[in-house]
N, C-alpha and C positions, 0 to 999 in steps of 0.2 A: 583413682577418682579423677585426678588431673588429666591423665591420658585420655580417659573417656570424654571429659568435657572438651578437650582440645580436638578430639575427633568429631564430636557432635557440632562444635561451634568453631570451625577453623578461622572464620573471619574475625574472631575476637582476640586471637593470639594468646590463648590461655597457656601459662607456664607455671611451674611449681618448683620450689626449692625446699629441701629438707635440712633443718638445722638441729644439731644434737648438742646438748650442753653437758652430757655425761663426760666425766674425766676419762682419759685413756688408761689402759693397763699395760704394764711392761714387765718382762721377766728377763733376767740375764741369760745370755746364750749358754753360759757354762753352769747354769742351775741344774741340779740332779734330775729334776722333772723333765727338763728339755732334753737332757741326755737320754733318759729312759724312753721318751717318745721317739727320738731320732733312731735309737737302736732297735726298738720294737717295730717301728714303721719299716725300717730297712729289712728286718727279718721277714716281715709279712709280704711287703710289696717288692723287695729286691732292689730298692733304691731309697736314698734319703728323702724325707718329706720336703715339699716346697714351702717357702715362706711367703707370707702375704700380710698386708695390713688390713685388719678387720675394719670394715666401714659401717658397722651396725653396732648397736648397743648390746652388751651381754652382761651377765652377772660378774664378769671378770673385773669390771670397774669397781663395783661395790666391794668385792672380796679383797682386791688389792689394797683398798683404803684401810682395811682392817688387818693387813699384814699376811693375808693368805696368798701364797704364790699361785698364780693361775695362768692357764694357757687355753686359748681357743683352738681346738684341734678336732678335725673330723672331715668326713666326706662332704662334698658340696656340689650343687648343681651350677654354681656360678650365679649368673643373673636368673631370677625366677622366670619361668615360662609363663607368658601372659595367659595361655589357655589352661595349663595344668597346674600352675603354681609350683611349689617346691616338690620335686620328685627325684627319687634316688634309685639306683639299681640295687636290687637285693644283694647281689654279689659284693658290691662296695660296702654295704652295711655289715655283712658277715665278716669281711676282712677287717673293717674298723673295729668290730667287737673283739676280734682276735688281738688287734693292736692294744686295745684298752686292757684286756686281760694280761697281756705281757707287761704293759707299763705298770699295772698294779703289782704284779709279781716282782718286777725289778725294784720298785719303790719300797716294797716291803722286805726286800732281801731274800726272796724265795728262789729266784733264778740263779 
């Protein structure tokens, strides 16, 4: 909305800031869930997953407050495309589904 207003009315200097008051979520690098994700991702993609700081709100914040270990993990488009919105390659989604299945097996001790 702000971008649209700024384009329509450039003479007004329209700007916007987003403020989030949700608490962050953090999990230890040596947590078994992180290990399972790292191993599964490497198995499917051939390299370890990259790390980043999540800049949006997710349920991880609420779950962490109740003692549930959480990780935000998945494929991403990065910044949303202004024309198409969020869009992902089918191949990436299929590979991520494989990673999720392997993580579940590892966490449950099936692998």
